[in-house]
C-alpha positions in Angstrom: -79.8 133.9 -92.5 -82.6 135.8 -93.8 -84.2 139.2 -94.2 -87.9 139.8 -94.6 -90.4 142.8 -95.2 -94.0 143.1 -94.1 -96.6 145.1 -95.4 -99.8 145.1 -93.2 -103.2 146.4 -94.1 -102.9 146.9 -97.7 -106.2 147.8 -99.4 -106.1 144.7 -101.7 -107.9 141.4 -101.7 -105.4 138.6 -100.7 -106.6 136.6 -103.7 -105.3 139.0 -106.1 -102.2 139.4 -104.3 -101.5 135.3 -104.2 -101.6 135.1 -108.0 -98.7 137.5 -108.3 -96.7 135.9 -105.2 -96.8 132.7 -107.2 -95.0 134.0 -109.9 -92.0 135.3 -107.7 -91.5 132.5 -105.3 -88.1 130.9 -105.4 -86.8 133.4 -108.1 -83.4 135.6 -107.7 -84.3 138.9 -106.7 -83.3 140.7 -110.2 -85.6 138.5 -112.0 -88.1 138.6 -109.5 -88.4 142.4 -109.8 -88.3 142.3 -113.7 -91.3 139.8 -113.3 -93.1 142.2 -111.2 -92.4 145.2 -113.3 -94.0 143.5 -116.4 -96.9 142.1 -114.8 -100.1 144.2 -115.4 -101.7 143.4 -111.9 -102.5 145.9 -109.0 -100.7 143.8 -106.6 -97.3 143.9 -108.3 -97.4 147.7 -107.3 -97.3 146.9 -103.6 -94.9 143.9 -104.0 -92.0 145.9 -105.9 -91.9 148.3 -102.9 -91.9 145.1 -100.6 -89.2 143.5 -102.4 -87.0 146.6 -102.5 -87.7 146.9 -98.8 -86.6 143.0 -98.0 -83.5 143.8 -100.1 -82.5 146.9 -98.1 -82.9 145.3 -94.9 -80.7 142.2 -96.2 -77.8 144.6 -97.3 -78.2 147.1 -94.3 -78.9 144.8 -91.4 -77.3 141.5 -92.3 -74.6 142.7 -94.8 -76.0 140.3 -97.5 -74.6 140.4 -101.2 -77.4 141.7 -103.2 -76.1 139.6 -106.5 -76.8 136.4 -104.3 -80.3 137.1 -103.0 -83.5 135.0 -103.8 -87.2 135.2 -102.8 -87.1 132.3 -100.4 -90.8 132.8 -99.0 -93.5 135.2 -100.0 -97.2 134.8 -98.5 -100.3 136.7 -98.0 -102.5 136.7 -95.0 -106.2 138.3 -94.9 -106.3 141.6 -92.9 -109.7 143.0 -91.2 -112.4 143.5 -93.7 -114.2 146.6 -94.1 -118.0 146.2 -94.1 -119.8 148.8 -96.4 -123.4 148.9 -97.6 -124.6 149.5 -100.8 -128.4 150.5 -101.3 -130.5 148.3 -103.3 -134.2 148.1 -104.4 -137.2 148.7 -102.1 -135.0 150.0 -99.4 -132.5 147.0 -99.0 -128.9 147.0 -98.8 -126.5 144.7 -100.0 -123.0 144.5 -98.1 -119.7 145.0 -99.8 -116.5 143.6 -97.9 -113.5 145.7 -98.8 -110.7 143.1 -97.8 -107.2 143.9 -96.7 -103.9 142.0 -96.9 -100.9 141.6 -94.9 -97.9 140.6 -97.3 -94.8 139.1 -96.2 -91.5 138.7 -98.4 -88.2 136.9 -97.3 -85.0 136.9 -99.0 -81.9 134.4 -98.2 -78.5 134.3 -99.7 -77.6 131.5 -101.9 -74.9 129.1 -100.5 
């Protein structure tokens, strides 16, 4: 049995999130939380909330034991990209891509 939490349309690039997700994949929930709290990346703020949500879903919906939980899956997919223009020299413009992410964290109970 597994419990998951999904965060959609987060205003951060998937490339930045993937770096932090690779740190917590396969770890116990307590260890993953400690890693996230001590990682100085913008994505860790989103992922702390997401991991807490996944743990709460596991406890409330599936009556799992928090001490036996571990991060079985975690991945990020690109969401829609917001296109913006930045004025440049001689009346031209450059496109700025403001990327969004869909993050998923899945927790399972150890056997």
